[in-house]
C-alpha positions in Angstrom: -104.9 -38.5 43.5 -105.3 -38.3 39.7 -103.5 -35.0 39.6 -100.6 -36.1 42.1 -100.1 -39.0 39.6 -100.2 -37.1 36.5 -97.8 -34.2 37.6 -94.4 -36.2 38.6 -95.2 -38.5 35.2 -95.5 -35.6 33.0 -93.0 -33.3 34.4 -90.4 -36.4 34.0 -91.8 -36.9 30.4 -91.2 -32.9 29.8 -87.7 -33.4 31.1 -86.9 -36.5 28.7 -87.5 -35.0 25.1 -84.5 -36.7 23.6 -86.6 -39.7 23.9 -87.8 -41.5 20.8 -91.1 -40.0 19.6 -92.7 -43.4 20.3 -92.2 -42.8 24.1 -94.2 -39.4 23.9 -97.0 -41.0 22.1 -97.0 -44.1 24.4 -97.3 -41.7 27.7 -100.3 -40.0 25.7 -101.8 -43.5 25.1 -101.7 -44.1 29.0 -103.2 -41.0 30.0 -106.2 -41.9 27.0 -106.6 -45.1 28.9 -106.8 -43.5 32.4 -109.9 -40.8 30.7 -107.3 -38.0 31.5 -107.5 -37.0 27.7 -109.9 -37.6 24.9 -109.5 -39.5 21.8 -109.4 -36.5 19.8 -106.4 -35.1 22.1 -104.8 -38.5 21.4 -105.2 -38.2 17.7 -103.7 -34.6 17.3 -101.0 -35.4 19.9 -100.0 -38.4 17.9 -99.4 -35.8 14.8 -96.6 -34.3 16.6 -93.3 -34.5 17.3 -92.0 -35.2 21.1 -91.8 -31.4 21.9 -94.7 -30.2 20.2 -97.2 -33.0 22.0 -95.4 -32.3 25.4 -96.5 -28.7 24.8 -99.8 -29.5 23.6 -100.5 -32.1 26.4 -99.3 -29.4 29.1 -102.0 -27.3 27.8 -104.8 -29.7 28.0 -103.9 -30.7 31.2 -104.0 -27.3 32.4 -107.2 -26.7 31.2 -108.6 -29.9 33.1 -106.9 -28.5 36.1 -104.7 -31.5 36.5 -102.0 -29.0 36.4 -101.9 -25.7 37.9 -99.6 -22.6 36.5 -97.0 -23.3 38.4 -96.5 -27.1 37.3 -97.3 -26.0 33.6 -94.4 -23.6 33.7 -92.3 -26.1 35.3 -93.2 -28.2 32.2 -92.9 -25.6 29.7 -89.2 -24.6 31.2 -88.2 -28.1 30.7 -89.1 -28.0 27.1 -87.5 -24.8 26.5 -84.0 -26.4 28.0 -84.4 -29.1 25.9 -85.5 -27.4 22.6 -82.2 -25.5 22.1 -80.3 -28.9 21.7 -83.0 -31.1 20.7 -84.2 -32.2 17.3 -86.1 -29.9 14.8 -89.6 -30.4 15.1 -91.1 -29.8 11.6 -94.8 -29.4 10.9 -97.2 -29.0 8.0 -100.3 -26.6 7.1 -101.6 -26.6 10.7 -102.4 -23.3 12.1 -99.8 -23.9 14.8 -96.8 -24.1 12.4 -93.5 -25.3 13.5 -91.1 -27.1 10.9 -92.8 -30.7 10.3 -93.5 -33.6 7.6 -96.8 -33.2 5.9 -99.6 -34.4 7.7 -103.4 -34.6 7.5 -104.5 -30.9 7.4 -105.5 -30.8 11.0 -105.3 -28.0 13.6 -103.0 -28.6 16.6 -102.7 -25.9 18.9 -99.5 -24.1 18.6 -96.5 -24.1 20.9 -97.3 -21.7 23.9 -101.0 -21.6 23.2 -103.0 -18.9 25.2 -106.0 -20.1 27.5 -109.0 -17.7 27.7 -108.8 -16.3 31.6 -112.7 -17.3 31.8 -114.6 -20.3 33.0 -115.3 -21.0 29.0 -112.4 -23.8 28.4 -111.2 -22.2 25.1 -107.4 -21.8 23.8 -106.6 -19.2 21.5 -103.7 -20.0 18.7 -102.3 -18.6 15.7 -99.4 -18.0 13.3 -98.5 -14.8 12.7 -96.8 -14.5 9.2 -94.7 -12.2 7.2 -93.9 -13.0 3.6 -91.8 -11.0 1.0 -91.9 -12.0 -2.5 -90.5 -11.5 -6.0 -92.0 -12.7 -9.3 -90.6 -13.0 -12.9 -93.9 -13.5 -14.6 -97.6 -12.5 -14.7 -99.7 -15.0 -12.8 -103.2 -15.6 -11.4 -102.0 -14.2 -7.9 -98.8 -12.0 -7.0 -98.3 -13.2 -3.6 -99.5 -16.9 -4.2 -99.3 -17.8 -7.9 -100.5 -20.8 -8.7 -100.0 -20.9 -12.9 -98.7 -18.6 -15.3 -101.0 -16.1 -17.2 -100.9 -16.3 -21.0 -97.5 -14.8 -22.3 -97.6 -11.3 -23.5 -95.4 -8.3 -24.0 -94.7 -5.8 -21.4 -93.1 -5.6 -17.6 -94.0 -8.4 -15.8 -91.6 -8.7 -12.9 -92.8 -7.6 -9.6 -91.8 -7.4 -5.8 -94.3 -7.2 -2.9 -94.8 -7.7 1.0 -97.9 -9.0 2.7 -99.1 -10.7 6.2 -102.2 -11.6 5.0 -101.4 -15.4 5.4 -101.6 -14.7 9.1 -104.0 -17.4 11.2 -106.2 -16.9 14.3 -108.0 -19.5 16.1 -110.3 -20.4 18.8 -110.5 -24.2 20.3 -112.9 -25.6 22.7 -112.7 -28.5 24.8 -116.1 -29.5 26.4 -117.5 -32.1 28.5 -117.8 -35.7 28.1 -121.6 -36.2 26.8 -122.6 -40.1 26.5 -119.1 -41.0 26.5 -118.0 -38.7 23.9 -115.6 -35.8 24.3 -117.1 -32.5 23.0 -115.1 -30.2 21.0 -115.0 -27.4 18.6 -112.9 -25.0 16.7 -113.0 -22.0 14.6 -110.0 -20.8 12.7 -109.6 -17.6 10.4 -107.1 -16.0 8.4 -106.9 -12.6 6.1 -107.1 -13.8 2.6 -110.5 -12.6 2.1 -109.7 -9.7 -0.2 -108.9 -6.2 0.3 -111.0 -3.2 1.0 -112.0 -1.3 -2.2 -109.9 2.0 -1.1 -107.1 3.5 -2.9 -105.0 2.5 0.5 -106.7 -0.7 0.6 -104.1 -3.0 -0.3 -102.9 -3.5 3.2 -106.5 -3.8 4.6 -106.8 -7.3 4.3 -110.6 -8.9 5.2 -111.1 -12.0 7.4 -111.8 -15.5 5.5 -113.3 -18.3 7.3 -111.2 -21.4 7.2 -112.5 -23.8 9.5 -115.9 -23.9 12.1 -116.8 -27.2 13.4 -117.9 -29.2 16.5 -116.8 -32.8 17.1 -117.9 -35.6 19.2 -115.2 -38.4 20.1 -115.6 -41.7 21.4 -112.8 -44.3 22.0 -112.9 -45.6 18.6 -115.7 -43.3 16.6 -116.1 -39.6 15.9 -118.8 -37.5 14.5 -118.3 -34.0 13.3 -120.3 -31.5 11.7 -119.1 -27.8 10.1 -116.6 -26.7 7.7 -113.4 -28.6 7.9 -110.8 -29.9 5.5 -112.3 -32.3 2.6 -111.1 -36.2 3.5 -110.6 -36.5 -0.1 -106.4 -36.2 -1.1 -106.0 -35.0 2.6 -101.9 -34.1 2.6 -100.3 -30.9 1.8 -96.7 -29.9 1.0 -94.9 -28.1 3.5 -94.3 -24.5 2.8 -94.6 -21.0 4.5 -94.7 -19.2 1.4 -98.1 -20.9 0.5 -99.6 -20.8 3.7 -103.2 -19.7 2.9 -103.6 -21.6 -0.2 -101.5 -24.9 0.2 -98.4 -25.4 -2.1 -98.7 -27.2 -5.4 -102.6 -26.2 -5.8 -103.2 -26.3 -9.4 -100.2 -28.6 -10.0 -101.4 -31.9 -8.5 -102.4 -31.1 -4.8 -106.2 -31.1 -4.5 -107.8 -29.6 -1.2 -110.7 -27.7 -0.1 -112.3 -26.5 3.3 -115.8 -27.1 3.0 -118.9 -27.6 4.9 -119.8 -31.2 5.7 -121.0 -33.9 8.2 -118.7 -36.8 8.6 -117.9 -39.9 10.7 -114.6 -41.4 11.3 -113.7 -45.1 13.1 -110.4 -46.3 14.2 -109.4 -49.5 14.9 -106.0 -50.7 16.6 -104.6 -53.4 14.9 -101.6 -54.1 17.5 -97.8 -53.9 16.9 -98.1 -50.2 16.4 -100.7 -50.4 13.3 -103.9 -48.7 13.2 -106.8 -48.4 10.4 -109.0 -45.4 9.7 -112.0 -45.3 8.0 -113.8 -41.8 7.0 -116.9 -41.0 5.3 -118.5 -37.8 4.9 -121.4 -35.9 3.0 -120.4 -32.5 1.7 -121.6 -29.2 0.2 -121.9 -30.1 -3.5 -119.8 -27.4 -4.9 -117.8 -28.2 -8.0 -116.1 -24.8 -8.1 -117.9 -22.6 -10.3 -118.9 -19.5 -8.1 -118.6 -16.1 -9.5 -115.5 -14.2 -8.8 -117.4 -10.9 -8.1 -117.9 -10.5 -4.5 -121.5 -11.2 -3.5 -123.6 -11.7 -0.5 -126.1 -14.1 -1.9 -125.8 -17.5 -3.0 -127.3 -19.0 -6.2 -127.5 -22.4 -7.1 -124.7 -23.5 -9.4 -124.0 -27.0 -11.3 -123.4 -28.6 -8.0 -126.3 -27.5 -6.3 -128.3 -28.2 -9.2 -127.7 -31.9 -8.8 -130.0 -32.2 -6.1 -127.8 -34.0 -3.5 -124.7 -33.7 -1.5 -121.4 -34.9 -2.5 -119.8 -37.9 -1.1 -116.4 -39.0 0.2 -114.6 -42.0 1.7 -111.2 -42.8 2.8 -109.3 -45.6 4.3 -105.8 -45.6 5.3 -103.3 -47.8 7.5 -100.6 -46.3 9.6 -97.7 -48.3 11.1 -94.5 -48.0 13.0 -91.1 -47.6 11.5 -89.2 -47.5 14.6 -89.9 -44.3 16.3 -91.9 -42.9 13.3 -95.3 -43.5 12.0 -95.9 -44.1 8.3 -99.2 -43.9 6.5 -100.9 -44.9 3.1 -104.5 -44.1 2.2 -107.0 -44.0 -0.5 -110.0 -41.8 -1.0 -112.7 -40.9 -3.2 -115.1 -38.3 -3.9 -118.2 -37.9 -6.0 -120.8 -35.1 -6.8 -123.7 -35.3 -8.9 -124.1 -31.9 -11.0 -126.1 -30.2 -13.9 -124.7 -28.0 -16.5 -127.4 -25.5 -17.5 -127.1 -22.7 -20.0 -129.4 -20.6 -22.1 -128.8 -19.8 -25.8 -130.9 -17.4 -27.1 -134.2 -19.0 -26.2 -133.4 -22.5 -25.7 -132.1 -23.9 -22.5 -129.6 -26.5 -22.4 -129.3 -29.2 -19.5 -126.2 -31.5 -19.5 -126.1 -34.1 -16.6 -122.6 -34.9 -15.3 -120.6 -36.7 -12.5 -117.7 -34.6 -10.7 -115.3 -37.6 -9.2 -112.1 -38.4 -8.4 -110.0 -41.3 -6.8 -106.6 -40.6 -5.2 -103.6 -42.1 -3.4 -101.9 -40.3 -0.5 -98.6 -41.5 1.5 -96.6 -40.2 4.3 -93.1 -42.4 4.5 -90.7 -41.4 7.2 -88.0 -43.9 5.7 -85.1 -42.4 8.0 -84.9 -40.1 10.9 -83.5 -37.2 8.7 -85.5 -38.2 5.3 -89.3 -38.5 4.5 -91.2 -39.0 1.1 -94.9 -38.0 0.9 -97.2 -37.1 -1.6 -100.5 -37.9 -3.9 -101.6 -39.2 -7.2 -105.1 -38.7 -8.3 -107.2 -39.1 -11.4 -111.0 -37.9 -11.8 -113.4 -35.0 -13.4 -114.8 -31.8 -12.9 -112.5 -31.1 -9.9 -112.1 -27.4 -9.9 -113.1 -27.2 -6.5 -109.9 -28.9 -5.0 -108.0 -26.7 -8.0 -107.9 -29.8 -10.2 -108.2 -29.4 -13.4 -106.1 -26.3 -13.0 -109.2 -24.9 -11.4 -111.4 -25.6 -14.8 -114.4 -27.8 -13.6 -116.6 -28.2 -17.0 -117.0 -25.7 -19.8 -120.3 -24.7 -21.5 -123.1 -26.8 -23.0 -122.3 -27.4 -26.5 -118.5 -27.8 -25.9 -116.1 -30.9 -25.6 -115.9 -30.2 -21.8 -119.8 -29.8 -21.1 -119.9 -33.1 -19.0 -116.8 -32.2 -17.1 -113.0 -31.7 -17.6 -111.2 -35.1 -16.7 -107.7 -34.9 -15.4 -104.8 -36.6 -13.8 -101.8 -35.3 -11.7 -100.2 -35.7 -8.4 -97.1 -34.3 -6.4 -94.3 -35.5 -4.3 -92.3 -34.2 -1.6 -89.0 -35.1 -0.2 -88.1 -33.8 3.2 -84.6 -33.4 4.6 -84.1 -32.9 8.3 -80.2 -31.9 8.2 -79.6 -30.7 12.0 -81.9 -29.6 15.1 -83.0 -26.4 13.6 -82.7 -26.5 9.9 -84.8 -28.5 7.5 -85.2 -28.9 3.5 -88.4 -29.7 1.4 -88.3 -30.1 -2.4 -91.3 -31.1 -4.5 -92.6 -31.7 -7.9 -96.3 -31.3 -9.0 -98.3 -31.7 -12.1 -102.0 -31.5 -13.2 -102.7 -32.6 -16.8 -106.3 -32.2 -18.1 -107.5 -34.6 -20.7 -106.9 -32.5 -24.2 -110.2 -33.8 -25.6 -112.3 -31.9 -22.9 -110.4 -28.5 -23.7 -110.8 -25.6 -26.1 -108.4 -23.3 -27.7 -107.0 -21.3 -25.3 -108.1 -23.3 -21.9 -105.3 -24.2 -19.4 -103.8 -27.8 -20.9 -101.0 -28.7 -18.3 -99.5 -27.2 -15.2 -96.4 -27.7 -13.2 -94.1 -26.6 -10.5 -90.9 -27.3 -9.0 -90.3 -26.1 -5.3 -87.4 -26.0 -3.0 -87.3 -24.3 0.3 -85.0 -23.9 3.6 -86.6 -23.8 7.0 -84.9 -22.6 9.9 -86.3 -22.8 13.5 -84.8 -20.0 15.1 -86.7 -20.9 18.6 -89.7 -22.9 19.4 -92.2 -19.9 18.2 -90.3 -18.4 15.5 -89.1 -19.7 12.1 -87.6 -18.4 9.1 -88.3 -19.9 5.6 -86.6 -19.2 2.2 -88.5 -20.8 -0.8 -88.1 -20.8 -4.6 -90.6 -21.9 -6.9 -91.1 -22.2 -10.7 -94.4 -23.0 -12.3 -94.9 -23.9 -16.1 -98.2 -23.4 -17.9 -99.1 -24.6 -21.3 -102.5 -23.4 -23.0 -104.5 -25.4 -25.5 -103.5 -25.0 -29.0 -101.7 -21.6 -28.2 -98.1 -22.3 -28.2 -97.4 -18.5 -28.1 -99.3 -18.2 -24.6 -97.3 -21.1 -23.1 -95.6 -19.5 -20.2 -93.1 -19.9 -17.2 -92.4 -18.0 -14.0 -90.1 -17.7 -11.2 -91.4 -17.1 -7.4 -88.9 -16.2 -4.7 -90.4 -16.0 -1.1 -88.8 -15.3 2.1 -91.1 -15.7 5.5 -90.7 -14.9 9.2 -93.7 -16.7 11.2 -94.4 -16.5 15.1 -96.6 -19.1 16.4 -98.6 -18.8 19.9 
């Protein structure tokens, strides 16, 4: 009986993608109230536009046996028919990329997700991404430059191509246990380094991005594993910076890290919802050795002898058929700076901390503002302090480097398949905590153009300029331009 009710209702929704986005959300909420989808499913669906949510909902109901292959094909055919004339869906740093405003970095399944052909209820998703790039200055990383290296003579302009920002993932939708829906996810990309061979430049190694399990009740969730931090959760929209979020080192704080966390949601009515998140995290402050090693030694964060702690509160509300959200988050991590000079061991206790404000404001159907501002100390693990957490004992930064900054993005949805994002970001460490030659300020300007060729294929062109200042070394200050073309295929 439930299947007979779901099929006509859902096929009708798939054939009316021109409805406002609120209609798709309302359908998802009805299915949640009837127990046909979980709270996790609903939360993810509410982050997507109408077309994407119908595709995701098709996959979920097919996995649950509420839609057979023929019925799912009818829905997908309806989506395809409308997608050629419907509005462009734009999505941020999720593994299933289609073009959309910045969201909390969640892992919503891609359009056309592949379901494993077994009794194990798993979905395969991914984004195959090709990038070509041209740089006018030396930088910390050629294909995703975050800041300019100190100015020096010699040839610096360079060109290259890569596919190592490609992502692959596996999502599990399990049974209901004590009233909670069990789910889990593993996601990887190929940004883990290159083989030590003369031709190893294109033999990119797997890197773990996400690996977590969740229990979702109606208003409460419990999660353990590696996931995005809840502190400073948004990212600008970019296909040039896909493996490392855009504006990293220039005001965008981010990290995916082991943690255990809880989430509490409360519906305030009239399209408003309150969210509170609390987490205990791995106490890393960003001081691991750059050399390849297979062992882990205790660094400053681990020597603090306690977990890092984060919390975030947020309020989202309806603006017509769009959802706006404002959140405030914080991070705290005890740490111990230890160094041996001669025969003497120096120990300096310090606190890594940060406070941030994030916002996502779809002011018009074709225009949205989003961004973050923050202040804190020893935030190198988040690429704050331009990747510098603290300096050696006996220096001005021995108790951590203070910093402040942020980023802002303006998004324009010009037509059904075209979108432009323009953004600015800045990270400005406290000069009194720095020594000569350390990075003193980093700024990035960015503009991109995205064309959604089909529901699964997106072309993107991006230009970025980064300006980096060095403490008490004006001759080392440098700027560079990065041009990038990307082609993404999402499945």
